[in-house]
C-alpha positions in Angstrom: 24.3 119.7 126.3 27.9 120.8 127.3 28.7 117.3 128.5 27.4 115.8 125.3 29.6 118.2 123.3 32.6 117.2 125.4 31.9 113.5 124.9 31.5 114.0 121.2 34.8 116.0 120.8 36.6 113.3 122.9 35.3 110.6 120.5 36.6 112.5 117.5 39.8 113.3 119.2 40.6 109.6 119.9 39.6 108.7 116.3 41.9 111.3 114.8 44.7 110.3 117.1 44.4 106.7 116.0 44.2 107.7 112.3 47.4 109.8 112.7 49.2 106.8 114.2 48.2 104.6 111.3 49.2 107.1 108.6 52.6 107.6 110.3 53.2 103.9 110.2 52.9 103.7 106.5 54.2 107.2 105.6 58.0 106.5 105.9 58.0 103.2 103.9 55.9 104.9 101.1 58.1 108.0 101.1 61.3 105.9 100.8 59.7 103.9 97.9 58.5 107.0 96.1 61.8 108.8 96.4 63.6 105.7 95.1 61.5 105.6 92.0 61.5 109.4 91.5 65.3 109.9 92.0 66.9 106.6 91.0 64.7 104.2 89.0 62.8 106.8 86.9 64.9 107.7 83.7 65.8 111.3 82.8 63.8 113.0 80.1 65.4 113.0 76.6 64.9 116.8 76.4 64.8 118.1 80.0 67.2 115.6 81.5 67.1 115.2 85.3 65.3 118.5 85.7 62.1 116.5 84.8 62.3 115.0 88.3 60.9 118.4 89.7 57.6 117.2 88.1 57.3 114.6 90.8 56.9 117.4 93.4 55.4 120.1 91.2 52.5 118.2 89.7 51.2 116.4 92.8 51.4 119.7 94.7 49.4 121.5 92.1 46.8 118.7 92.0 46.4 118.7 95.8 46.1 122.5 96.1 43.4 122.5 93.5 41.6 119.6 95.0 41.6 121.2 98.5 40.3 124.5 97.2 37.5 122.6 95.4 36.6 120.8 98.7 36.7 124.1 100.7 34.4 125.7 98.1 31.9 122.9 98.4 32.0 123.0 102.2 31.7 126.8 102.2 28.6 126.7 100.0 27.1 124.0 102.2 27.9 126.0 105.4 26.2 129.1 103.8 23.1 127.1 103.1 22.8 124.9 106.2 24.8 126.9 108.8 26.7 123.8 109.8 29.6 125.2 111.9 31.6 121.9 111.8 32.1 122.5 108.1 33.8 125.8 108.9 36.1 124.0 111.3 37.1 121.5 108.5 37.9 124.5 106.3 39.9 126.2 109.0 42.0 123.0 109.4 42.5 122.3 105.7 43.1 125.8 104.3 46.7 126.0 105.6 47.4 122.7 103.9 46.1 124.0 100.6 48.2 127.2 101.0 51.3 125.0 101.6 50.9 123.0 98.5 50.0 126.0 96.3 53.2 127.7 97.5 55.2 124.4 96.8 53.7 124.2 93.3 54.7 127.8 92.6 58.2 127.3 94.0 58.9 124.1 92.1 57.4 125.6 89.0 59.8 128.5 89.3 62.8 126.1 89.8 61.7 124.1 86.8 61.3 127.3 84.7 64.8 128.5 85.1 66.5 125.7 83.1 63.5 125.2 80.8 62.4 128.8 80.0 65.6 130.6 81.0 63.8 132.6 83.8 62.8 132.0 87.4 59.4 133.5 86.7 57.3 134.2 83.7 53.8 135.7 83.7 52.4 132.6 82.2 48.7 132.2 82.5 48.8 129.0 84.6 51.6 130.2 86.8 49.9 133.5 87.4 46.5 132.0 88.1 48.2 129.5 90.5 49.8 132.5 92.3 46.3 134.0 92.6 45.0 130.7 94.0 47.6 131.1 96.8 46.3 134.6 97.5 42.8 133.2 97.8 44.0 130.7 100.3 45.6 133.5 102.3 42.4 135.5 102.2 40.4 132.6 103.5 42.8 132.0 106.4 42.8 135.7 107.3 39.0 135.8 107.1 38.7 132.9 109.6 41.3 134.4 111.9 40.3 138.1 112.1 36.6 138.4 111.2 34.7 137.5 114.4 31.1 138.1 113.3 29.8 134.7 112.1 27.4 136.0 109.4 30.0 138.3 107.9 32.7 135.6 108.0 30.4 133.2 106.1 29.6 135.8 103.5 33.2 136.8 102.9 34.1 133.1 102.7 31.5 132.5 100.0 32.7 135.5 98.0 36.3 134.3 98.2 35.5 130.7 97.1 33.2 131.8 94.2 36.0 134.0 92.8 38.5 131.2 93.5 36.4 128.7 91.6 36.6 131.0 88.5 40.3 131.2 89.0 40.5 127.4 89.4 38.9 127.0 86.0 41.5 129.3 84.5 44.2 127.2 86.0 42.7 124.1 84.6 42.0 125.3 81.0 44.5 128.1 80.6 46.8 125.9 78.4 43.8 125.2 76.2 42.4 128.7 76.0 45.6 130.6 75.3 49.1 130.0 73.9 51.1 129.7 77.1 54.6 128.7 78.0 53.2 126.0 80.2 53.0 122.6 78.6 49.5 121.0 78.1 48.3 118.3 80.4 50.2 115.0 79.9 47.7 112.9 81.9 44.2 112.7 80.6 41.4 110.5 81.9 39.5 110.1 78.6 42.4 109.8 76.2 45.9 108.3 75.9 48.4 109.7 78.4 51.5 111.4 77.0 53.7 110.2 79.9 55.5 106.9 80.0 54.8 104.3 82.6 58.3 104.6 84.0 57.4 108.2 85.0 53.8 107.6 85.8 54.6 105.2 88.6 56.9 107.6 90.6 54.4 110.4 89.9 51.5 108.4 91.4 53.7 107.3 94.4 54.7 110.9 95.1 51.0 111.9 94.9 50.1 109.3 97.4 52.9 110.4 99.8 51.9 114.0 99.5 48.3 113.0 100.2 49.3 111.2 103.4 51.4 114.2 104.4 48.4 116.5 103.8 46.3 114.2 105.8 48.8 114.3 108.7 48.8 118.1 108.8 45.1 118.3 108.5 44.5 115.8 111.3 47.0 117.4 113.6 45.3 120.8 113.0 41.9 119.1 113.8 43.3 117.9 117.1 44.3 121.5 117.9 40.8 122.8 117.1 39.2 120.1 119.2 41.4 121.0 122.2 40.3 124.7 121.7 36.6 123.5 121.7 37.1 121.5 124.8 38.7 124.4 126.6 35.9 126.7 125.5 33.3 124.3 126.8 35.1 123.9 130.2 35.3 127.7 130.6 31.5 127.9 130.1 30.8 125.6 133.1 
């Protein structure tokens, strides 16, 4: 059984290493292209001027942090039901990525808020709930790191993600539920977008670049976890 686990982890290790190489090959060209559109080709906003370019970092960061927490919530619920430990390993690897992008969204939101609202920080509903999301990420990471008892760790994870899902709904709908400083969504799936194509292209390119960057961090963290598993299996021999 131990030999089977070692062969299995080696297979995933090689697959992850190959995927990292492929992503690295396309990452730099896409990054150069995205930055060219975002910083040079894209026009300044007629009200915000060049400060609108912060959107090309802020918006993808917020989207990715919310998407990662949704994924973590789904995997945590599945792990609670089916007791599949590999799902927990995925969460351990991807939670720091979500924390990074949540922090980046808050930082860029603060930088954007200074020229727009006249303050580095305002207790706006969306900004505040985004800050709370970052705290939920931190709690998840601390839970996986310091709680050793498996059953207790799973229960705490479930409580964190259930509360976090409520907070995610607040992030999503806060601009509709309350009168907030944060502007409403400019990109809507079922209606006309309020953003021009000249800004949509760099926004989507930056989203793609950030997704590749998130994938690189996640995959490298996975490699580290696989190495830990290999060492643990060898020590049991």
